[in-house]
C-alpha atoms as a printed R data frame, in Angstrom:
    type eleno elety resid chain resno       x       y       z
1   ATOM     1    CA   UNK     A     1  -4.261 -27.014  13.626
2   ATOM     2    CA   UNK     A     2  -4.237 -25.005  10.941
3   ATOM     3    CA   UNK     A     3  -0.416 -23.260  10.260
4   ATOM     4    CA   UNK     A     4   0.340 -20.456   8.697
5   ATOM     5    CA   UNK     A     5   1.527 -21.570   6.067
6   ATOM     6    CA   UNK     A     6  -1.786 -23.770   5.365
7   ATOM     7    CA   UNK     A     7  -3.664 -20.151   5.953
8   ATOM     8    CA   UNK     A     8  -1.494 -18.417   3.216
9   ATOM     9    CA   UNK     A     9  -2.071 -20.851   0.825
10  ATOM    10    CA   UNK     A    10  -6.003 -21.559   1.134
11  ATOM    11    CA   UNK     A    11  -6.371 -18.129   0.562
12  ATOM    12    CA   UNK     A    12  -3.735 -17.511  -2.470
13  ATOM    13    CA   UNK     A    13  -5.186 -20.817  -3.853
14  ATOM    14    CA   UNK     A    14  -8.636 -18.945  -3.939
15  ATOM    15    CA   UNK     A    15  -7.724 -15.924  -5.565
16  ATOM    16    CA   UNK     A    16  -7.373 -15.095  -9.486
17  ATOM    17    CA   UNK     A    17  -5.229 -11.939  -8.481
18  ATOM    18    CA   UNK     A    18  -2.786 -10.743  -5.958
19  ATOM    19    CA   UNK     A    19  -2.416  -7.080  -4.917
20  ATOM    20    CA   UNK     A    20   0.321  -5.760  -2.859
21  ATOM    21    CA   UNK     A    21   0.328  -2.692  -0.624
22  ATOM    22    CA   UNK     A    22   3.543  -0.837  -1.436
23  ATOM    23    CA   UNK     A    23   4.980   0.537   1.738
24  ATOM    24    CA   UNK     A    24   5.694  -2.041   4.171
25  ATOM    25    CA   UNK     A    25   5.174  -5.296   2.020
26  ATOM    26    CA   UNK     A    26   7.358  -4.128  -0.893
27  ATOM    27    CA   UNK     A    27   9.071  -0.846   0.120
28  ATOM    28    CA   UNK     A    28  10.360   1.372   3.050
29  ATOM    29    CA   UNK     A    29   9.416   4.260   1.656
30  ATOM    30    CA   UNK     A    30  10.273   6.991   4.076
31  ATOM    31    CA   UNK     A    31  13.449   5.029   4.848
32  ATOM    32    CA   UNK     A    32  16.378   7.425   3.790
33  ATOM    33    CA   UNK     A    33  13.791  10.278   3.764
34  ATOM    34    CA   UNK     A    34  11.994  10.352   7.201
35  ATOM    35    CA   UNK     A    35   8.194  10.769   6.904
36  ATOM    36    CA   UNK     A    36   8.492  13.372   9.849
37  ATOM    37    CA   UNK     A    37  10.722  15.383   7.328
38  ATOM    38    CA   UNK     A    38   8.640  15.488   4.850
39  ATOM    39    CA   UNK     A    39   5.507  16.294   6.986
40  ATOM    40    CA   UNK     A    40   7.034  18.468   8.422
41  ATOM    41    CA   UNK     A    41   7.574  20.580   4.973
42  ATOM    42    CA   UNK     A    42   4.048  19.755   3.655
43  ATOM    43    CA   UNK     A    43   2.930  21.145   6.829
44  ATOM    44    CA   UNK     A    44   4.835  24.494   6.626
45  ATOM    45    CA   UNK     A    45   3.604  24.686   3.158
46  ATOM    46    CA   UNK     A    46  -0.339  24.384   3.852
47  ATOM    47    CA   UNK     A    47   0.407  26.575   6.669
48  ATOM    48    CA   UNK     A    48   1.142  29.155   3.930
49  ATOM    49    CA   UNK     A    49  -1.981  28.589   2.342
50  ATOM    50    CA   UNK     A    50  -4.379  27.587   4.649
51  ATOM    51    CA   UNK     A    51  -3.206  29.238   8.219
52  ATOM    52    CA   UNK     A    52  -6.533  28.539   9.614
53  ATOM    53    CA   UNK     A    53  -5.511  24.903   9.604
54  ATOM    54    CA   UNK     A    54  -2.290  25.013  11.298
55  ATOM    55    CA   UNK     A    55  -4.283  23.744  14.406
56  ATOM    56    CA   UNK     A    56  -5.158  20.472  12.793
57  ATOM    57    CA   UNK     A    57  -1.592  19.602  11.830
58  ATOM    58    CA   UNK     A    58  -0.584  17.864  14.659
59  ATOM    59    CA   UNK     A    59   1.199  14.958  12.996
60  ATOM    60    CA   UNK     A    60   4.338  13.405  12.155
61  ATOM    61    CA   UNK     A    61   2.407  11.759   8.843
62  ATOM    62    CA   UNK     A    62   2.310  12.874   5.448
63  ATOM    63    CA   UNK     A    63  -0.482  11.024   4.282
64  ATOM    64    CA   UNK     A    64  -2.787  12.854   7.303
65  ATOM    65    CA   UNK     A    65  -1.306  16.070   6.306
66  ATOM    66    CA   UNK     A    66  -2.623  15.333   2.706
67  ATOM    67    CA   UNK     A    67  -5.797  14.626   4.080
68  ATOM    68    CA   UNK     A    68  -6.051  17.615   6.182
69  ATOM    69    CA   UNK     A    69  -5.172  19.872   3.175
70  ATOM    70    CA   UNK     A    70  -8.798  18.968   1.605
71  ATOM    71    CA   UNK     A    71 -10.021  21.323   4.147
72  ATOM    72    CA   UNK     A    72  -7.980  24.038   2.636
73  ATOM    73    CA   UNK     A    73  -9.579  24.263  -0.656
74  ATOM    74    CA   UNK     A    74  -8.553  22.961  -4.236
75  ATOM    75    CA   UNK     A    75  -5.265  25.186  -4.140
76  ATOM    76    CA   UNK     A    76  -3.903  23.940  -0.770
77  ATOM    77    CA   UNK     A    77  -4.872  20.445  -1.761
78  ATOM    78    CA   UNK     A    78  -3.338  20.629  -4.953
79  ATOM    79    CA   UNK     A    79   0.008  22.172  -3.725
80  ATOM    80    CA   UNK     A    80   0.416  19.795  -1.132
81  ATOM    81    CA   UNK     A    81  -0.331  16.554  -3.223
82  ATOM    82    CA   UNK     A    82   2.154  17.716  -5.647
83  ATOM    83    CA   UNK     A    83   4.860  18.315  -2.721
84  ATOM    84    CA   UNK     A    84   3.841  14.961  -1.517
85  ATOM    85    CA   UNK     A    85   4.305  13.236  -4.610
86  ATOM    86    CA   UNK     A    86   7.298  14.946  -5.524
87  ATOM    87    CA   UNK     A    87   8.614  14.124  -2.051
88  ATOM    88    CA   UNK     A    88   7.753  10.279  -2.588
89  ATOM    89    CA   UNK     A    89   9.599  10.148  -5.708
90  ATOM    90    CA   UNK     A    90  12.983  11.476  -3.859
91  ATOM    91    CA   UNK     A    91  12.246   9.051  -1.239
92  ATOM    92    CA   UNK     A    92  12.266   5.739  -3.211
93  ATOM    93    CA   UNK     A    93  15.147   6.489  -4.469
94  ATOM    94    CA   UNK     A    94  16.928   6.506  -1.380
95  ATOM    95    CA   UNK     A    95  14.730   3.849   0.244
96  ATOM    96    CA   UNK     A    96  17.351   1.016  -0.191
97  ATOM    97    CA   UNK     A    97  16.426  -2.776  -1.434
98  ATOM    98    CA   UNK     A    98  12.995  -4.186  -1.378
99  ATOM    99    CA   UNK     A    99  11.541  -6.054   1.749
100 ATOM   100    CA   UNK     A   100  13.228  -9.039   2.056
101 ATOM   101    CA   UNK     A   101  11.254 -11.651   0.523
102 ATOM   102    CA   UNK     A   102   8.924  -9.065  -1.705
103 ATOM   103    CA   UNK     A   103  10.894  -9.559  -4.869
104 ATOM   104    CA   UNK     A   104  10.462 -13.363  -4.268
105 ATOM   105    CA   UNK     A   105   6.467 -12.758  -3.534
106 ATOM   106    CA   UNK     A   106   6.048 -10.649  -6.408
107 ATOM   107    CA   UNK     A   107   7.690 -12.950  -9.143
108 ATOM   108    CA   UNK     A   108   5.684 -16.155  -7.477
109 ATOM   109    CA   UNK     A   109   2.652 -14.325  -7.755
110 ATOM   110    CA   UNK     A   110   3.173 -13.718 -11.792
111 ATOM   111    CA   UNK     A   111   4.577 -17.023 -12.256
112 ATOM   112    CA   UNK     A   112   1.492 -18.669 -11.062
113 ATOM   113    CA   UNK     A   113  -0.816 -17.161 -13.256
114 ATOM   114    CA   UNK     A   114  -2.324 -14.410 -11.247
115 ATOM   115    CA   UNK     A   115  -2.661 -11.170 -11.959
116 ATOM   116    CA   UNK     A   116  -0.104  -9.025  -9.904
117 ATOM   117    CA   UNK     A   117  -1.107  -4.967  -8.990
118 ATOM   118    CA   UNK     A   118   0.345  -2.814  -6.442
119 ATOM   119    CA   UNK     A   119  -2.728  -0.941  -4.635
120 ATOM   120    CA   UNK     A   120  -0.888   1.875  -2.656
121 ATOM   121    CA   UNK     A   121  -1.890   5.446  -1.025
122 ATOM   122    CA   UNK     A   122   1.770   6.454  -2.311
123 ATOM   123    CA   UNK     A   123   1.478   7.787  -5.644
124 ATOM   124    CA   UNK     A   124   1.544   5.678  -8.633
125 ATOM   125    CA   UNK     A   125   4.778   7.871  -9.615
126 ATOM   126    CA   UNK     A   126   6.796   6.976  -6.817
127 ATOM   127    CA   UNK     A   127   5.730   3.196  -7.075
128 ATOM   128    CA   UNK     A   128   6.513   3.333 -10.781
129 ATOM   129    CA   UNK     A   129  10.096   4.814 -10.224
130 ATOM   130    CA   UNK     A   130  10.548   2.085  -7.513
131 ATOM   131    CA   UNK     A   131   9.751  -0.681  -9.619
132 ATOM   132    CA   UNK     A   132  11.904   0.764 -12.198
133 ATOM   133    CA   UNK     A   133  15.153   1.087 -10.040
134 ATOM   134    CA   UNK     A   134  15.041  -2.330  -9.147
135 ATOM   135    CA   UNK     A   135  14.015  -4.068 -12.350
136 ATOM   136    CA   UNK     A   136  10.296  -5.053 -11.299
137 ATOM   137    CA   UNK     A   137   8.317  -3.387 -13.758
138 ATOM   138    CA   UNK     A   138   7.656  -6.620 -15.704
139 ATOM   139    CA   UNK     A   139   6.371  -8.233 -12.782
140 ATOM   140    CA   UNK     A   140   3.491  -5.913 -11.876
141 ATOM   141    CA   UNK     A   141   0.440  -5.844 -14.140
142 ATOM   142    CA   UNK     A   142  -1.074  -2.389 -12.946
143 ATOM   143    CA   UNK     A   143  -0.419   0.234 -10.063
144 ATOM   144    CA   UNK     A   144  -3.205   1.736  -8.500
145 ATOM   145    CA   UNK     A   145  -1.654   4.613  -6.410
146 ATOM   146    CA   UNK     A   146  -3.919   7.079  -4.610
147 ATOM   147    CA   UNK     A   147  -6.859   8.974  -6.470
148 ATOM   148    CA   UNK     A   148  -5.949  12.519  -7.871
149 ATOM   149    CA   UNK     A   149  -6.793  15.167  -5.414
150 ATOM   150    CA   UNK     A   150  -9.022  13.004  -3.167
151 ATOM   151    CA   UNK     A   151  -7.487  11.832  -0.266
152 ATOM   152    CA   UNK     A   152 -10.925  10.586   0.947
153 ATOM   153    CA   UNK     A   153 -10.961   7.908  -1.690
154 ATOM   154    CA   UNK     A   154  -7.427   6.432  -0.214
155 ATOM   155    CA   UNK     A   155  -7.574   3.058   1.870
156 ATOM   156    CA   UNK     A   156  -9.787   1.919   3.911
157 ATOM   157    CA   UNK     A   157 -12.129   3.303   1.149
158 ATOM   158    CA   UNK     A   158 -13.139   0.463  -1.122
159 ATOM   159    CA   UNK     A   159 -12.258   2.809  -4.267
160 ATOM   160    CA   UNK     A   160  -8.861   1.847  -4.978
161 ATOM   161    CA   UNK     A   161  -9.473  -2.250  -4.654
162 ATOM   162    CA   UNK     A   162 -12.878  -1.581  -6.754
163 ATOM   163    CA   UNK     A   163 -10.838   0.130  -9.127
164 ATOM   164    CA   UNK     A   164  -8.223  -2.566  -9.431
165 ATOM   165    CA   UNK     A   165 -11.213  -5.386  -9.765
166 ATOM   166    CA   UNK     A   166 -12.516  -3.620 -12.592
167 ATOM   167    CA   UNK     A   167  -8.925  -2.611 -14.549
168 ATOM   168    CA   UNK     A   168  -7.540  -6.216 -13.757
169 ATOM   169    CA   UNK     A   169 -11.353  -7.831 -14.904
170 ATOM   170    CA   UNK     A   170 -11.394  -9.849 -11.677
171 ATOM   171    CA   UNK     A   171 -14.401 -10.408  -9.211
172 ATOM   172    CA   UNK     A   172 -13.341  -8.701  -5.804
173 ATOM   173    CA   UNK     A   173 -13.654 -12.129  -4.328
174 ATOM   174    CA   UNK     A   174 -11.058 -13.694  -6.056
175 ATOM   175    CA   UNK     A   175  -8.758 -10.913  -5.090
176 ATOM   176    CA   UNK     A   176  -6.268 -10.786  -1.927
177 ATOM   177    CA   UNK     A   177  -4.504  -8.031  -0.799
178 ATOM   178    CA   UNK     A   178  -1.220  -7.794   1.270
179 ATOM   179    CA   UNK     A   179  -1.072  -4.971   3.340
180 ATOM   180    CA   UNK     A   180   0.893  -4.197   6.894
181 ATOM   181    CA   UNK     A   181  -1.972  -1.802   8.404
182 ATOM   182    CA   UNK     A   182  -5.394  -2.343   9.814
183 ATOM   183    CA   UNK     A   183  -6.942   0.064   6.865
184 ATOM   184    CA   UNK     A   184  -5.806  -2.446   4.437
185 ATOM   185    CA   UNK     A   185  -7.463  -5.055   5.828
186 ATOM   186    CA   UNK     A   186 -10.694  -2.773   6.444
187 ATOM   187    CA   UNK     A   187 -10.278  -1.678   2.523
188 ATOM   188    CA   UNK     A   188 -10.272  -5.214   1.525
189 ATOM   189    CA   UNK     A   189 -13.751  -6.073   4.162
190 ATOM   190    CA   UNK     A   190 -15.383  -3.274   2.208
191 ATOM   191    CA   UNK     A   191 -14.666  -4.691  -1.170
192 ATOM   192    CA   UNK     A   192 -15.622  -8.414  -0.424
193 ATOM   193    CA   UNK     A   193 -11.957  -9.101  -0.669
194 ATOM   194    CA   UNK     A   194  -9.200 -11.647   1.204
195 ATOM   195    CA   UNK     A   195  -6.502 -10.217   2.713
196 ATOM   196    CA   UNK     A   196  -3.390 -11.375   4.276
197 ATOM   197    CA   UNK     A   197  -1.923  -9.094   7.084
198 ATOM   198    CA   UNK     A   198   1.809  -8.606   6.697
199 ATOM   199    CA   UNK     A   199   3.019  -8.415  10.617
200 ATOM   200    CA   UNK     A   200   6.159  -6.475  10.220
201 ATOM   201    CA   UNK     A   201   6.451  -4.998  13.748
202 ATOM   202    CA   UNK     A   202   5.005  -7.673  16.579
203 ATOM   203    CA   UNK     A   203   2.643  -4.864  17.747
204 ATOM   204    CA   UNK     A   204   0.554  -5.991  14.621
205 ATOM   205    CA   UNK     A   205  -0.079  -9.387  14.555
206 ATOM   206    CA   UNK     A   206  -2.922  -9.085  17.004
207 ATOM   207    CA   UNK     A   207  -4.091  -5.902  15.437
208 ATOM   208    CA   UNK     A   208  -4.458  -7.290  11.922
209 ATOM   209    CA   UNK     A   209  -6.023 -10.474  13.010
210 ATOM   210    CA   UNK     A   210  -8.712  -8.676  15.261
211 ATOM   211    CA   UNK     A   211  -9.197  -6.494  11.751
212 ATOM   212    CA   UNK     A   212 -10.535  -9.581  10.495
213 ATOM   213    CA   UNK     A   213  -7.153 -10.571   7.983
214 ATOM   214    CA   UNK     A   214  -8.243 -13.872   6.531
215 ATOM   215    CA   UNK     A   215  -4.480 -15.061   7.212
216 ATOM   216    CA   UNK     A   216  -1.299 -13.338   9.215
217 ATOM   217    CA   UNK     A   217   2.260 -13.732   8.525
218 ATOM   218    CA   UNK     A   218   5.217 -12.373   9.780
219 ATOM   219    CA   UNK     A   219   7.452 -12.410   6.793
220 ATOM   220    CA   UNK     A   220   7.293 -12.115   3.212
221 ATOM   221    CA   UNK     A   221   9.232 -14.632   2.540
222 ATOM   222    CA   UNK     A   222   6.251 -16.835   3.956
223 ATOM   223    CA   UNK     A   223   4.103 -15.076   0.727
224 ATOM   224    CA   UNK     A   224   6.685 -16.149  -1.430
225 ATOM   225    CA   UNK     A   225   6.711 -19.413  -0.329
226 ATOM   226    CA   UNK     A   226   3.064 -20.172  -0.612
227 ATOM   227    CA   UNK     A   227   2.900 -18.402  -3.671
228 ATOM   228    CA   UNK     A   228   5.797 -20.435  -4.909
229 ATOM   229    CA   UNK     A   229   3.972 -23.517  -3.999
230 ATOM   230    CA   UNK     A   230   0.872 -22.439  -6.278
231 ATOM   231    CA   UNK     A   231   3.330 -21.931  -9.548
């Protein structure tokens, strides 16, 4: 019977690039500045610019407010994206230490000779800010944040992963994305990349497996162990 370690080892052994989602596998972005608080501010902003969208803002997810802002026209989209990016940068400054095992996993991926990138629906600005705060910029080759003014191209769209493949000069089939959401798995499938589902909550394990993740892990420590064995 194949173990979790076997599954992780097989997936990583067949890769040339390891991609990490940011919020979940690396950092709890809104730990110190709660997402509902950020979403509330974005909803207030959007309501002043595009009052007709007020009824479509029944969410506590800042990313969903950003998606809805597209319907309000260019001015609304630009204002919400700028405000979201600013809030994310503030949030990562008070987000605390990286997820257990995340630093080891990043360093092990780099030490194994693979390309290492972060592919996130968060802004690249907040990702680089967090990496700098924790002395991790040297272990990441590239950061692919959400596409500017195109929330429709965020994961589960394959766009971010295709951008990563092109920039890293790696065939998509040789990439592995580590993510904690079904949308990460969907983005990988749409790109012909592999995926590792990080089930950081008990309810996620089955959902990630059923979505088609090539392997599912309960900890980033296990990811670090698997990558270390390849070094």
